[in-house]
DOVOVEX-225500 format. One record per residue: x negated, y, z of N, C-alpha, C in turn; residue number from 1; residue in one letter. Coordinates in Angstrom, 1 decimal, m for minus. Atoms other than C-alpha are relative to their C-alpha. Last residue first. Layout:
BEGIN
+--------+--------+--------+--------+--------+--------+--------+--------+--------+-----+------+
|   n_c1 |   n_c2 |   n_c3 |  ca_c1 |  ca_c2 |  ca_c3 |   c_c1 |   c_c2 |   c_c3 |  nr | rest |
+--------+--------+--------+--------+--------+--------+--------+--------+--------+-----+------+
|      X |      Y |      Z |      X |      Y |      Z |      X |      Y |      Z | NUM |    A |
...
+--------+--------+--------+--------+--------+--------+--------+--------+--------+-----+------+
END
This chain:
BEGIN
+--------+--------+--------+--------+--------+--------+--------+--------+--------+-----+------+
|   n_c1 |   n_c2 |   n_c3 |  ca_c1 |  ca_c2 |  ca_c3 |   c_c1 |   c_c2 |   c_c3 |  nr | rest |
+--------+--------+--------+--------+--------+--------+--------+--------+--------+-----+------+
|    1.3 |    0.5 |   m0.2 |  m29.2 |   m3.6 |    9.0 |    0.7 |   m1.2 |    1.3 | 178 |    X |
|   m0.4 |    0.5 |   m1.3 |  m26.3 |   m2.0 |    7.1 |   m1.3 |   m1.1 |    0.4 | 177 |    X |
|    0.1 |    1.4 |   m0.5 |  m27.9 |   m0.8 |    3.9 |    0.6 |    0.3 |    1.5 | 176 |    X |
|    0.9 |   m0.2 |   m1.0 |  m27.0 |    3.3 |    2.9 |    0.3 |   m1.6 |    0.5 | 175 |    X |
|    1.1 |    0.6 |    0.6 |  m25.0 |    3.4 |   m0.5 |   m1.3 |   m0.5 |    1.2 | 174 |    X |
|    1.1 |   m0.8 |   m0.1 |  m21.7 |    3.7 |    1.3 |   m1.4 |   m0.5 |   m0.9 | 173 |    X |
|    1.4 |    0.3 |    0.1 |  m18.4 |    2.8 |   m0.1 |   m0.9 |    0.6 |    0.4 | 172 |    X |
|    1.5 |   m0.8 |   m0.3 |  m15.2 |    4.3 |    1.0 |   m0.9 |   m1.1 |   m0.1 | 171 |    X |
|    1.0 |   m0.6 |   m1.3 |  m12.1 |    2.3 |   m0.2 |   m1.1 |    0.5 |   m0.1 | 170 |    X |
|    0.5 |    1.1 |   m0.8 |  m10.4 |    2.3 |   m3.9 |   m0.3 |    0.6 |    1.7 | 169 |    X |
|    1.9 |   m0.1 |   m0.4 |   m8.2 |    4.2 |   m5.3 |   m0.5 |   m0.9 |    0.9 | 168 |    X |
|    0.4 |    0.6 |   m0.8 |   m4.9 |    3.6 |   m7.3 |   m1.5 |    0.7 |    0.6 | 167 |    X |
|    1.1 |   m0.1 |   m0.8 |   m2.7 |    4.9 |   m9.8 |   m0.4 |   m0.5 |    0.9 | 166 |    X |
|    0.0 |    0.3 |   m1.5 |    0.2 |    4.0 |  m12.2 |   m1.4 |    0.5 |    0.4 | 165 |    X |
|    1.1 |   m0.5 |   m0.6 |    2.0 |    4.9 |  m15.5 |   m0.3 |   m0.3 |    1.4 | 164 |    X |
|    0.5 |   m0.7 |   m1.5 |    4.4 |    4.0 |  m17.2 |   m1.4 |   m0.2 |   m0.2 | 163 |    X |
|    1.3 |   m0.1 |   m0.3 |    6.0 |    3.9 |  m21.1 |   m0.3 |   m0.1 |    1.8 | 162 |    X |
|    1.1 |    0.6 |    1.0 |    8.7 |    2.1 |  m22.9 |   m1.4 |    0.3 |    0.3 | 161 |    X |
|    0.7 |    1.5 |   m0.3 |   11.0 |    2.5 |  m20.2 |   m0.7 |   m0.8 |   m0.8 | 160 |    X |
|   m0.6 |    1.3 |    1.0 |   13.4 |    5.2 |  m21.5 |   m0.8 |   m1.4 |    0.5 | 159 |    X |
|   m1.5 |    0.0 |   m0.4 |   12.5 |    7.5 |  m18.4 |    0.9 |   m0.8 |   m1.0 | 158 |    X |
|   m0.4 |    0.8 |   m1.7 |    8.9 |    6.7 |  m18.7 |    1.2 |   m0.2 |    0.0 | 157 |    X |
|    0.2 |    1.5 |    0.8 |    9.2 |    7.7 |  m23.0 |    0.1 |   m1.0 |    1.5 | 156 |    X |
|   m1.4 |    0.4 |    0.4 |   11.1 |   11.0 |  m21.9 |   m0.6 |   m1.5 |   m0.2 | 155 |    X |
|   m1.2 |    0.2 |   m1.6 |    8.3 |   11.6 |  m19.2 |    1.2 |   m0.3 |   m1.0 | 154 |    X |
|   m0.6 |   m1.8 |   m0.3 |    5.3 |   11.3 |  m22.1 |    1.4 |   m0.3 |    1.1 | 153 |    X |
|   m0.2 |    0.2 |   m1.6 |    3.2 |    8.2 |  m22.6 |    0.4 |    1.2 |    0.2 | 152 |    X |
|   m1.2 |   m1.2 |   m0.1 |    3.6 |    7.5 |  m26.6 |    0.1 |    0.1 |    1.7 | 151 |    X |
|    0.7 |   m0.8 |   m0.3 |    0.5 |    4.8 |  m27.4 |    0.6 |    1.7 |    1.0 | 150 |    X |
|    0.5 |   m0.7 |    1.3 |    2.8 |    3.0 |  m30.0 |   m1.2 |    1.0 |    1.2 | 149 |    X |
|    0.3 |    0.7 |    1.4 |    4.4 |    1.5 |  m27.0 |   m0.6 |    1.2 |   m1.1 | 148 |    X |
|   m1.3 |   m0.6 |    0.8 |    3.2 |    2.5 |  m23.8 |    0.1 |   m0.3 |   m1.4 | 147 |    X |
|   m0.7 |    0.9 |    1.0 |    1.0 |    1.3 |  m20.6 |    1.0 |    0.5 |   m0.8 | 146 |    X |
|   m1.1 |   m0.6 |    0.8 |   m1.3 |    3.9 |  m18.5 |    0.6 |   m1.1 |   m0.7 | 145 |    X |
|   m0.7 |    1.1 |    0.7 |   m3.5 |    3.2 |  m15.7 |    1.3 |    0.5 |   m0.5 | 144 |    X |
|   m1.3 |   m0.2 |    0.7 |   m5.4 |    5.4 |  m13.6 |    0.0 |   m0.9 |   m0.9 | 143 |    X |
|   m0.3 |    1.0 |    1.3 |   m8.3 |    4.0 |  m11.3 |    1.4 |    0.8 |   m0.7 | 142 |    X |
|   m1.3 |   m0.3 |    0.4 |  m10.1 |    6.2 |   m8.8 |    0.0 |   m0.9 |   m1.3 | 141 |    X |
|    0.0 |    0.2 |    1.1 |  m13.6 |    4.7 |   m7.2 |    1.8 |    0.4 |   m0.6 | 140 |    X |
|   m1.0 |    1.0 |    0.0 |  m15.0 |    5.4 |   m3.9 |    0.2 |    0.1 |   m1.9 | 139 |    X |
|   m0.6 |    0.1 |    1.1 |  m18.7 |    6.6 |   m2.9 |    1.4 |   m0.7 |   m0.1 | 138 |    X |
|   m1.4 |    0.9 |   m0.3 |  m20.1 |    7.8 |    0.4 |    0.3 |    0.0 |   m1.4 | 137 |    X |
|   m1.1 |   m0.6 |    0.6 |  m23.9 |    9.1 |   m0.6 |    1.2 |   m1.1 |    0.5 | 136 |    X |
|   m0.6 |    0.0 |   m1.4 |  m27.0 |    8.8 |    1.9 |    1.9 |    0.4 |   m0.6 | 135 |    X |
|    0.0 |    1.3 |   m0.8 |  m29.1 |    7.4 |   m0.8 |    1.5 |    0.4 |    1.1 | 134 |    X |
|    0.9 |   m0.6 |   m0.9 |  m28.1 |   10.1 |   m3.7 |    0.4 |   m1.4 |    1.3 | 133 |    X |
|   m0.6 |   m0.3 |   m0.6 |  m26.7 |    8.3 |   m6.9 |   m0.9 |    0.2 |    1.1 | 132 |    X |
|   m0.3 |   m1.3 |    0.2 |  m28.6 |    7.9 |  m10.1 |    1.1 |    0.8 |    1.4 | 131 |    X |
|    1.0 |   m1.1 |    0.4 |  m30.7 |    5.0 |   m9.0 |    0.2 |    1.4 |   m0.2 | 130 |    X |
|   m0.3 |   m0.8 |   m1.5 |  m27.4 |    3.4 |   m7.9 |   m1.5 |    0.9 |   m0.2 | 129 |    X |
|    1.2 |    0.6 |   m0.7 |  m27.2 |    3.0 |  m11.9 |    0.6 |    0.4 |    1.3 | 128 |    X |
|    1.3 |   m0.8 |    0.0 |  m23.7 |    4.2 |  m12.9 |   m0.9 |   m0.9 |    0.8 | 127 |    X |
|   m0.4 |   m1.6 |    0.3 |  m20.1 |    2.7 |  m14.2 |   m1.2 |    0.8 |    0.3 | 126 |    X |
|    1.3 |   m0.4 |   m1.0 |  m20.7 |   m1.1 |  m14.9 |    0.2 |    1.7 |   m0.2 | 125 |    X |
|    0.3 |   m1.0 |    0.6 |  m17.3 |   m2.6 |  m15.8 |   m1.2 |    1.2 |    0.7 | 124 |    X |
|    1.1 |   m0.4 |    0.1 |  m17.3 |   m6.1 |  m14.8 |   m0.4 |    1.3 |   m0.8 | 123 |    X |
|    1.2 |    0.8 |   m0.9 |  m14.3 |   m7.3 |  m15.5 |   m1.2 |    0.2 |   m0.2 | 122 |    X |
|    1.1 |   m0.5 |    0.2 |  m11.2 |   m5.3 |  m16.7 |   m1.0 |   m0.4 |    1.1 | 121 |    X |
|    0.8 |    0.1 |   m0.8 |   m7.9 |   m7.4 |  m16.8 |   m1.5 |    0.8 |   m0.9 | 120 |    X |
|    0.1 |   m0.3 |   m1.2 |   m4.9 |   m6.2 |  m18.4 |   m1.0 |   m0.2 |    1.1 | 119 |    X |
|   m0.3 |   m1.4 |   m0.2 |   m5.2 |   m6.8 |  m21.8 |    0.1 |    0.7 |    1.2 | 118 |    X |
|    1.0 |   m0.7 |    1.1 |   m6.8 |  m10.1 |  m22.0 |    0.4 |    1.6 |    0.1 | 117 |    X |
|    1.6 |    0.2 |   m0.6 |   m4.4 |  m11.4 |  m19.1 |   m0.8 |    0.7 |   m0.8 | 116 |    X |
|   m0.5 |   m0.7 |   m1.0 |   m0.9 |  m10.3 |  m21.0 |   m1.7 |    0.5 |    0.7 | 115 |    X |
|   m0.3 |   m1.5 |    0.5 |   m2.2 |  m11.7 |  m24.4 |   m0.2 |    1.0 |    1.2 | 114 |    X |
|    1.7 |    0.5 |    0.7 |   m3.0 |  m15.4 |  m22.7 |   m0.2 |    1.8 |   m0.3 | 113 |    X |
|    1.1 |    0.1 |   m0.8 |    0.2 |  m14.9 |  m21.3 |   m1.1 |    0.2 |    0.1 | 112 |    X |
|   m0.1 |   m1.3 |   m0.7 |    1.9 |  m14.0 |  m24.6 |   m0.6 |    0.0 |    1.6 | 111 |    X |
|   m0.8 |    0.4 |   m1.3 |    0.6 |  m17.5 |  m26.1 |    0.2 |    1.6 |    0.7 | 110 |    X |
|   m1.7 |   m0.1 |    0.2 |   m0.2 |  m17.3 |  m29.7 |    1.0 |    0.2 |    1.2 | 109 |    X |
|   m0.5 |    0.7 |   m0.3 |   m3.6 |  m15.7 |  m29.5 |    1.3 |   m0.3 |    0.1 | 108 |    X |
|   m1.8 |    0.5 |    0.3 |   m6.0 |  m13.5 |  m30.5 |    0.3 |   m1.3 |    0.3 | 107 |    X |
|   m0.8 |    1.7 |   m0.6 |   m8.7 |  m11.8 |  m29.1 |    1.1 |   m0.2 |   m0.6 | 106 |    X |
|   m1.1 |    0.8 |   m0.2 |  m10.9 |   m9.2 |  m31.2 |    0.5 |   m0.8 |    0.3 | 105 |    X |
|   m1.0 |    0.5 |    0.9 |  m14.2 |   m8.9 |  m30.1 |    1.6 |    0.1 |    0.2 | 104 |    X |
|   m0.6 |    1.4 |   m0.2 |  m15.6 |   m6.7 |  m27.4 |    0.6 |   m0.4 |   m1.3 | 103 |    X |
|    0.6 |    0.6 |    1.1 |  m17.6 |   m3.1 |  m27.0 |    0.4 |   m1.5 |    0.1 | 102 |    X |
|    0.4 |    1.1 |   m0.3 |  m15.8 |   m0.8 |  m24.7 |   m0.6 |   m0.7 |   m1.4 | 101 |    X |
|    0.7 |   m0.4 |   m1.1 |  m14.9 |    2.9 |  m24.1 |   m0.5 |   m1.7 |    0.5 | 100 |    X |
|    1.1 |   m1.0 |   m0.6 |  m12.2 |    2.9 |  m26.9 |   m0.8 |   m0.5 |    1.6 |  99 |    X |
|    0.1 |   m1.2 |    0.7 |  m10.2 |    0.9 |  m29.2 |   m0.9 |    0.8 |    0.2 |  98 |    X |
|    1.0 |   m1.0 |   m1.1 |  m10.8 |   m2.5 |  m27.9 |    0.0 |    1.1 |   m0.9 |  97 |    X |
|    1.3 |   m0.7 |    0.9 |   m8.5 |   m5.2 |  m30.0 |   m0.6 |    1.4 |    1.2 |  96 |    X |
|    0.8 |   m1.3 |   m1.0 |   m6.0 |   m7.6 |  m28.5 |   m1.2 |    0.5 |   m0.7 |  95 |    X |
|    1.4 |   m0.8 |    0.0 |   m4.2 |   m9.4 |  m31.2 |   m0.2 |    0.9 |    1.2 |  94 |    X |
|    0.5 |   m1.1 |   m0.9 |   m1.0 |  m11.5 |  m30.6 |   m1.4 |    0.2 |    0.0 |  93 |    X |
|    1.6 |   m0.1 |   m0.9 |    0.0 |  m14.3 |  m33.2 |    0.0 |    1.7 |    0.8 |  92 |    X |
|   m0.5 |    0.4 |   m1.5 |    3.3 |  m15.3 |  m34.5 |   m1.3 |    0.1 |    0.7 |  91 |    X |
|    0.8 |    0.7 |   m0.4 |    1.6 |  m15.6 |  m38.3 |    0.2 |   m0.1 |    1.6 |  90 |    X |
|    0.3 |    1.2 |    1.1 |    4.3 |  m13.7 |  m39.7 |   m0.5 |   m1.0 |    0.4 |  89 |    X |
|   m1.4 |    0.7 |    0.0 |    5.4 |  m11.2 |  m36.9 |    0.0 |   m1.4 |   m0.8 |  88 |    X |
|   m0.2 |    0.4 |    1.3 |    1.9 |  m10.3 |  m36.0 |    1.5 |   m0.8 |    0.0 |  87 |    X |
|   m0.6 |    1.3 |    0.4 |    1.9 |   m8.8 |  m32.8 |    0.3 |   m0.1 |   m1.5 |  86 |    X |
|   m0.7 |    0.1 |    1.3 |   m0.3 |   m6.2 |  m31.7 |    0.4 |   m1.2 |    0.0 |  85 |    X |
|   m0.3 |    1.5 |    0.4 |   m2.0 |   m5.6 |  m28.3 |    1.5 |    0.7 |   m1.1 |  84 |    X |
|   m1.2 |    0.0 |    0.2 |   m4.3 |   m2.5 |  m27.9 |    0.8 |   m1.2 |   m0.4 |  83 |    X |
|   m0.2 |    1.7 |    0.6 |   m6.8 |   m1.8 |  m25.5 |    1.5 |    0.5 |   m0.9 |  82 |    X |
|   m1.4 |    0.0 |    0.6 |   m8.3 |    1.9 |  m24.2 |    0.3 |   m1.4 |   m1.1 |  81 |    X |
|    0.1 |    1.5 |    0.8 |  m11.1 |    2.0 |  m21.9 |    1.4 |   m0.2 |   m0.6 |  80 |    X |
|   m1.7 |    0.0 |    0.7 |  m11.9 |    5.8 |  m20.6 |   m0.1 |   m2.0 |   m0.9 |  79 |    X |
|    0.0 |    0.8 |    1.0 |  m14.9 |    5.9 |  m18.1 |    1.1 |   m0.1 |   m0.6 |  78 |    X |
|   m1.3 |    0.6 |    0.1 |  m15.6 |    8.7 |  m15.7 |    0.3 |   m0.7 |   m1.1 |  77 |    X |
|   m0.2 |    0.6 |    1.4 |  m18.7 |    9.6 |  m13.8 |    1.4 |   m0.7 |   m0.1 |  76 |    X |
|    1.6 |    0.3 |    0.4 |  m19.8 |   11.8 |  m10.9 |    0.2 |   m0.9 |   m1.8 |  75 |    X |
|    0.2 |    1.2 |    0.6 |  m16.7 |   13.5 |   m9.8 |   m1.6 |   m0.3 |   m0.8 |  74 |    X |
|    1.1 |   m0.4 |    1.4 |  m17.8 |   15.7 |   m6.5 |    0.5 |   m1.7 |   m1.2 |  73 |    X |
|    0.6 |    1.4 |    0.2 |  m15.0 |   15.3 |   m3.5 |   m0.9 |    0.7 |   m1.6 |  72 |    X |
|   m0.6 |    0.9 |    0.9 |  m14.3 |   19.2 |   m2.7 |   m0.6 |   m1.3 |   m0.1 |  71 |    X |
|   m0.3 |   m0.7 |    1.4 |  m15.8 |   20.6 |    0.2 |    0.9 |   m0.6 |   m0.8 |  70 |    X |
|   m0.2 |   m1.4 |    0.1 |  m16.9 |   19.8 |    3.9 |    0.5 |    0.8 |   m1.2 |  69 |    X |
|   m1.0 |   m0.5 |   m1.3 |  m16.5 |   16.3 |    3.8 |    0.2 |    1.2 |    0.2 |  68 |    X |
|    0.9 |   m1.2 |   m0.5 |  m18.2 |   15.4 |    0.3 |    1.4 |    0.3 |    1.1 |  67 |    X |
|   m0.6 |   m0.9 |   m1.1 |  m17.2 |   12.1 |   m0.8 |   m0.6 |    0.9 |    0.5 |  66 |    X |
|    0.3 |    0.3 |   m1.0 |  m18.5 |   10.9 |   m4.5 |    0.6 |    1.1 |    1.3 |  65 |    X |
|    0.0 |   m1.2 |   m0.6 |  m16.3 |    9.9 |   m7.1 |   m0.9 |    0.2 |    1.3 |  64 |    X |
|    0.5 |    0.1 |   m1.2 |  m16.2 |    7.4 |   m9.8 |   m0.5 |    1.5 |    0.9 |  63 |    X |
|    1.1 |   m1.0 |   m0.6 |  m13.6 |    7.5 |  m12.0 |   m0.8 |   m0.6 |    0.9 |  62 |    X |
|    0.6 |    0.7 |   m1.0 |  m11.8 |    4.8 |  m14.4 |   m1.1 |    1.2 |    0.5 |  61 |    X |
|    1.1 |   m0.7 |   m0.2 |   m9.4 |    6.1 |  m16.7 |   m0.3 |   m0.4 |    1.3 |  60 |    X |
|    0.5 |   m0.3 |   m1.7 |   m7.6 |    2.8 |  m18.0 |   m1.0 |    1.2 |   m0.1 |  59 |    X |
|    1.0 |   m0.3 |    0.2 |   m5.3 |    2.7 |  m21.4 |   m0.6 |    0.4 |    1.9 |  58 |    X |
|    0.2 |   m0.6 |   m1.6 |   m3.0 |    0.6 |  m22.1 |   m1.4 |    0.6 |   m0.2 |  57 |    X |
|    0.8 |   m0.8 |   m0.3 |   m1.4 |    0.8 |  m26.0 |   m0.2 |   m0.1 |    1.8 |  56 |    X |
|   m0.3 |   m0.5 |   m1.1 |    1.2 |   m1.5 |  m27.3 |   m1.3 |    0.4 |    0.4 |  55 |    X |
|    1.4 |    0.2 |   m0.6 |    1.7 |   m2.2 |  m31.3 |    0.3 |    0.9 |    1.9 |  54 |    X |
|    0.3 |   m1.6 |   m0.3 |    5.2 |   m2.2 |  m32.7 |   m1.2 |   m0.2 |    1.0 |  53 |    X |
|    1.3 |   m0.5 |    0.6 |    5.7 |   m5.5 |  m34.5 |   m0.7 |    1.0 |    0.5 |  52 |    X |
|   m0.5 |   m0.9 |    1.6 |    9.5 |   m6.3 |  m33.9 |   m1.7 |    0.6 |   m0.4 |  51 |    X |
|   m0.2 |    1.1 |    0.7 |    8.3 |   m8.7 |  m30.7 |    0.3 |    0.1 |   m1.4 |  50 |    X |
|    1.1 |    1.0 |    0.4 |    6.5 |   m6.0 |  m29.3 |    0.4 |   m1.2 |   m1.2 |  49 |    X |
|    1.1 |   m0.9 |    1.3 |    9.3 |   m3.7 |  m29.8 |   m1.3 |   m0.9 |    0.2 |  48 |    X |
|   m0.7 |   m0.1 |    0.7 |   11.5 |   m6.1 |  m27.6 |   m0.8 |    0.8 |   m1.2 |  47 |    X |
|    0.0 |    1.5 |    0.5 |    9.2 |   m7.1 |  m24.8 |    0.6 |    0.0 |   m1.8 |  46 |    X |
|    1.5 |   m0.3 |    1.1 |    8.1 |   m3.0 |  m24.1 |    0.4 |   m1.1 |   m0.9 |  45 |    X |
|   m0.6 |   m0.6 |    1.2 |   11.8 |   m2.9 |  m22.4 |   m1.1 |    0.0 |   m0.9 |  44 |    X |
|   m1.1 |    0.1 |    0.9 |   10.8 |   m5.3 |  m20.3 |    0.5 |    0.5 |   m1.2 |  43 |    X |
|   m1.6 |   m0.4 |   m0.8 |    7.7 |   m4.2 |  m19.0 |    1.0 |   m0.3 |   m0.9 |  42 |    X |
|   m0.9 |   m0.1 |    0.7 |    4.3 |   m5.1 |  m20.3 |    1.3 |    0.0 |    0.7 |  41 |    X |
|    0.7 |   m1.1 |    0.9 |    1.5 |   m3.8 |  m18.3 |    1.2 |   m0.1 |   m1.1 |  40 |    X |
|   m1.1 |   m0.8 |    1.1 |    3.4 |   m5.3 |  m15.5 |   m0.4 |    0.6 |   m0.9 |  39 |    X |
|   m1.4 |    1.0 |    0.2 |    0.2 |   m6.3 |  m13.5 |    1.0 |    1.0 |   m0.5 |  38 |    X |
|   m1.2 |   m1.0 |    0.0 |   m3.2 |   m4.6 |  m13.9 |    1.5 |   m0.8 |    0.0 |  37 |    X |
|   m1.1 |    0.8 |    0.6 |   m6.5 |   m6.0 |  m12.8 |    1.5 |    0.7 |    0.0 |  36 |    X |
|   m1.5 |   m0.6 |   m0.2 |   m9.6 |   m4.0 |  m12.1 |    0.8 |   m1.0 |   m0.6 |  35 |    X |
|   m0.9 |    1.2 |    0.5 |  m13.2 |   m5.2 |  m11.4 |    1.3 |    0.8 |    0.5 |  34 |    X |
|   m1.3 |    0.2 |   m0.3 |  m15.9 |   m2.3 |  m11.1 |    1.0 |   m1.3 |   m0.4 |  33 |    X |
|   m0.8 |    0.7 |    0.9 |  m19.7 |   m2.4 |  m10.9 |    1.5 |    0.0 |    0.4 |  32 |    X |
|   m1.0 |    0.0 |   m0.4 |  m22.1 |    0.2 |   m9.5 |    1.4 |   m0.7 |   m0.7 |  31 |    X |
|   m1.3 |   m0.6 |    0.6 |  m25.3 |   m0.5 |  m10.4 |    1.3 |    0.0 |    0.9 |  30 |    X |
|    0.5 |   m0.9 |    1.2 |  m29.0 |   m1.7 |   m9.4 |    1.3 |    0.8 |   m0.5 |  29 |    X |
|    1.2 |   m0.8 |   m0.5 |  m29.0 |   m3.0 |   m5.6 |   m0.4 |    0.8 |   m1.8 |  28 |    X |
|    1.1 |    0.9 |    0.1 |  m25.7 |   m4.0 |   m5.8 |   m1.1 |    0.7 |    0.2 |  27 |    X |
|    1.3 |   m1.0 |   m0.5 |  m22.6 |   m2.0 |   m4.7 |   m1.0 |   m1.0 |   m0.1 |  26 |    X |
|    1.3 |    0.8 |   m0.4 |  m19.4 |   m4.0 |   m6.3 |   m0.9 |    1.1 |    0.0 |  25 |    X |
|    0.5 |   m0.8 |    0.6 |  m15.7 |   m2.2 |   m6.4 |   m1.5 |   m0.4 |    0.6 |  24 |    X |
|    1.0 |    0.3 |   m0.1 |  m12.8 |   m4.3 |   m6.7 |   m1.3 |    0.9 |   m0.2 |  23 |    X |
|    1.2 |   m0.7 |    0.5 |   m9.4 |   m3.1 |   m7.6 |   m1.4 |    0.0 |    1.0 |  22 |    X |
|    1.5 |    0.3 |   m0.4 |   m7.0 |   m6.0 |   m7.6 |   m0.8 |    1.2 |   m0.7 |  21 |    X |
|    0.3 |    0.4 |   m1.3 |   m3.4 |   m5.2 |   m7.9 |   m1.2 |   m0.5 |    0.4 |  20 |    X |
|    1.2 |    0.6 |    0.1 |   m3.0 |   m2.3 |  m10.0 |    0.1 |   m0.8 |    1.4 |  19 |    X |
|    0.7 |   m0.3 |   m1.3 |    0.8 |   m1.5 |  m10.5 |   m1.2 |   m1.0 |    0.1 |  18 |    X |
|    1.7 |   m0.4 |    0.4 |    3.1 |   m0.7 |  m13.5 |   m0.4 |   m0.2 |    1.4 |  17 |    X |
|    0.8 |   m1.3 |    0.0 |    6.6 |   m1.4 |  m12.3 |   m1.4 |   m0.7 |   m0.4 |  16 |    X |
|    1.2 |    0.1 |   m0.8 |    8.9 |   m4.4 |  m13.0 |   m0.9 |    0.9 |   m0.4 |  15 |    X |
|    1.2 |   m0.2 |    1.0 |   12.3 |   m3.3 |  m13.8 |   m1.1 |   m0.2 |    0.8 |  14 |    X |
|    1.2 |   m0.2 |   m0.4 |   15.3 |   m5.3 |  m12.3 |   m0.9 |    0.4 |   m0.8 |  13 |    X |
|    0.8 |    0.7 |    0.6 |   18.7 |   m4.6 |  m14.0 |   m1.1 |    0.0 |    0.7 |  12 |    X |
|    0.8 |   m0.8 |    1.2 |   21.1 |   m2.3 |  m11.7 |   m1.0 |   m1.0 |   m0.4 |  11 |    X |
|    1.0 |   m0.2 |    0.1 |   24.0 |   m4.2 |   m9.9 |   m1.0 |    0.3 |   m0.9 |  10 |    X |
|    0.0 |   m1.4 |    0.2 |   27.4 |   m3.8 |  m11.3 |   m1.1 |    0.4 |    0.5 |   9 |    X |
|   m0.3 |   m0.8 |    1.0 |   27.7 |   m7.5 |  m12.0 |   m0.4 |    1.6 |   m0.5 |   8 |    X |
|    1.5 |    0.4 |    1.2 |   25.7 |   m8.9 |   m9.6 |    0.5 |    0.6 |   m1.1 |   7 |    X |
|    1.1 |   m0.6 |   m0.8 |   28.4 |   m6.9 |   m7.0 |   m1.4 |   m0.3 |   m1.2 |   6 |    X |
|    0.0 |   m1.9 |    0.3 |   31.4 |   m7.8 |   m9.1 |   m1.1 |    0.4 |    0.5 |   5 |    X |
|    0.5 |   m0.3 |    1.3 |   30.1 |  m11.6 |   m8.9 |   m0.1 |    1.1 |   m0.6 |   4 |    X |
|    1.3 |    0.3 |    0.0 |   29.8 |  m11.6 |   m5.0 |   m0.1 |    0.1 |   m1.2 |   3 |    X |
|    1.0 |   m1.0 |   m0.5 |   33.3 |   m9.9 |   m4.7 |   m1.5 |   m0.4 |    0.0 |   2 |    X |
|   m0.3 |   m1.4 |    0.9 |   34.9 |  m12.8 |   m6.8 |   m0.5 |    1.2 |    0.4 |   1 |    X |
+--------+--------+--------+--------+--------+--------+--------+--------+--------+-----+------+
END
């Protein structure tokens, strides 16, 4: 009896938006970033999606140069926006790129596929390595937002229809280690 009462009084578990994989690749030609966002579609958003309200996901990806004696220097900022819309008649999810990338509209009937395409950024090229100082120490910051209708305010975050998260990568050096 006490166990069922405790379960009934427990608050519902809410999935939080988080960045699980942030990988920065530095090769001879460019700085490339891979990002995977988990929890892009919170439980409070599911009902809105099923009724046809679009969900927007925005990635703000910044390349910074570390400066030990002063403020770090912002080198490049890329903003990617994607839109997930559900068509109630055809029961199909469509993910479209709104800003920052050129990709065709992806359509699927499976919510998991839609979440995967919405939340993964693969092979984003930030900067050529020739534009960076050879002795530079760099890192990447990612700010991710998810919201119904793209409305991400304090009130929508309190209601559970919008979320925001942030993550920073490890420091990388341009010098080759022999």
